[in-house]
C-alpha positions in Angstrom: 0.2 0.1 0.0 1.1 3.2 -1.1 0.1 7.3 -0.5 1.1 10.2 -2.0 -0.9 13.4 -2.6 -3.0 14.8 -5.4 -1.7 17.6 -7.3 -4.7 20.6 -6.9 -5.9 19.9 -11.2 -5.7 16.3 -10.7 -8.5 16.1 -7.4 -10.5 18.4 -9.3 -10.1 16.3 -12.8 -11.2 13.0 -9.9 -13.8 14.3 -8.3 -15.6 15.9 -12.0 -15.8 12.3 -13.5 -17.2 11.0 -10.5 -20.9 11.9 -10.7 -22.1 13.7 -13.3 -24.8 16.4 -11.4 -21.1 17.0 -8.6 -20.1 20.2 -10.7 -21.9 21.9 -7.9 -20.3 20.4 -4.5 -17.0 20.3 -5.8 -15.9 23.3 -3.9 -17.7 22.1 -0.3 -16.3 18.8 -1.2 -12.7 19.9 -2.2 -12.5 23.3 -0.9 -9.5 25.0 -2.2 -6.7 24.7 -0.2 -7.5 20.6 0.8 -4.7 18.4 0.6 -6.0 14.9 -0.9 -4.0 11.6 -0.7 -4.3 8.8 -3.4 -3.8 5.2 -1.4 -2.9 2.2 -4.1 -4.5 -0.4 -2.5 -4.2 -4.4 -3.0 -6.2 -6.0 -5.4 -5.7 -2.9 -7.8 -8.1 -0.8 -5.8 -7.2 3.4 -5.4 -8.9 5.8 -2.8 -8.4 9.2 -2.7 -8.9 10.5 1.1 -8.8 14.0 3.0 -7.5 13.4 6.1 -10.6 11.9 8.0 -12.5 9.6 5.2 -12.1 8.1 2.1 -13.9 10.4 -0.7 -13.3 8.6 -3.7 -12.2 5.4 -5.6 -11.7 3.6 -8.4 -10.6 -0.4 -9.1 -8.8 -1.1 -11.7 -9.1 1.2 -14.6 -12.4 1.7 -14.1 -14.1 5.5 -13.5 -14.0 6.6 -10.7 -16.3 6.4 -7.9 -17.6 8.8 -5.0 -17.9 6.4 -1.7 -21.4 6.0 -0.1 -20.3 8.4 3.5 -19.7 11.1 0.6 -23.2 10.5 -1.5 -25.2 10.6 1.9 -23.9 14.2 2.4 -24.7 15.0 -1.6 -27.0 12.4 -2.2 -27.5 14.3 -6.1 -24.3 14.3 -7.0 -25.0 10.5 -9.5 -28.4 9.2 -11.3 -30.2 7.1 -9.0 -32.3 3.9 -8.9 -33.9 2.1 -6.8 -34.6 -1.6 -6.5 -37.7 -3.1 -4.5 -37.3 -4.5 -0.5 -36.9 -8.0 -1.6 -33.6 -7.1 -3.3 -32.1 -5.2 0.1 -30.6 -7.8 1.9 -29.3 -9.6 -1.8 -27.5 -5.6 -2.4 -25.9 -5.4 0.8 -23.9 -9.1 0.5 -23.0 -8.1 -2.7 -25.0 -9.2 -5.3 -25.4 -7.6 -8.5 -28.7 -6.1 -9.3 -31.2 -8.1 -11.4 -33.0 -6.4 -13.7 -36.3 -7.7 -12.2 -36.0 -6.1 -9.2 -35.0 -2.7 -10.7 -38.7 -3.1 -12.7 -40.7 -4.9 -9.7 -43.5 -2.6 -8.5 -41.7 -1.0 -5.3 -38.6 -0.5 -7.6 -37.9 2.7 -9.8 -35.8 3.6 -12.6 -35.4 7.5 -13.6 -37.6 8.3 -16.6 -34.5 10.1 -18.0 -32.3 6.6 -20.0 -29.1 5.6 -18.0 -26.5 4.4 -21.4 -25.0 1.4 -20.1 -22.1 1.6 -18.0 -23.2 4.3 -15.8 -21.7 5.2 -12.2 -25.4 5.1 -10.5 -26.5 5.6 -6.9 -29.0 2.5 -5.5 -31.4 3.5 -2.9 -34.8 1.0 -1.8 -38.0 1.1 -1.7 -38.6 2.8 2.1 -35.0 4.1 2.2 -34.0 7.3 2.6 -30.0 6.8 1.8 -28.3 4.4 -0.7 -27.7 1.7 0.0 -25.6 1.3 -2.6 -23.1 2.9 -5.4 -23.3 0.4 -8.7 -22.2 0.6 -13.3 -24.9 0.2 -15.1 -24.8 -3.4 -17.4 -27.3 -1.8 -19.7 -29.0 0.9 -20.3 -32.2 1.6 -18.4 -34.5 1.4 -21.7 -33.0 -2.3 -22.1 -33.3 -3.4 -18.3 -36.9 -2.1 -19.1 -37.4 -4.3 -22.2 -35.1 -7.6 -21.5 -36.6 -7.8 -18.3 -33.1 -10.7 -16.9 -30.0 -10.6 -16.0 -27.7 -8.3 -14.1 -28.4 -5.0 -14.0 -26.7 -3.4 -12.4 -23.2 -4.4 -11.2 -22.4 -3.6 -7.7 -19.0 -2.1 -7.0 -19.6 -0.6 -3.4 -22.3 -0.9 -0.5 -23.2 -0.5 2.7 -21.0 -2.5 5.4 -18.4 -3.8 2.8 -14.6 -3.1 2.8 -14.9 0.3 2.4 -17.6 1.0 4.6 -15.5 0.4 7.3 -12.4 1.9 6.5 -10.2 4.0 9.5 -7.7 6.4 8.1 
């Protein structure tokens, strides 16, 4: 595991790539004088963190995602999907989200089309905060029409290793 400081221009670049709606909040998330660190962990995971907590992460050469803790503070930085109550225990165990869990009663997909390979926040029916962060495997239109197979890959969920990490 190695840790290095990140230059100011790169900090903003990481934040902007982590969510399509993050720009209005960027000065709150990363104040001008804040120094972030990048930590390269095992299994090709990179953490971008403040002195207090991780803010963003990425796996291998994938995109940067905000952590769930950051998403709970700024819930509008990512597109949202909602699973039904029956999917909650599976999502919290790290399972990918199947299309029927996104199209059944209690589940909700946004009216705007979300393309495949887009990072999304995953909410649950009746819950206020996101329970996971994922990446779509197919567009929301395809999820609605195909309605079988994996719709969203689960990349970070409540109480996983990243959630429990202490800096």
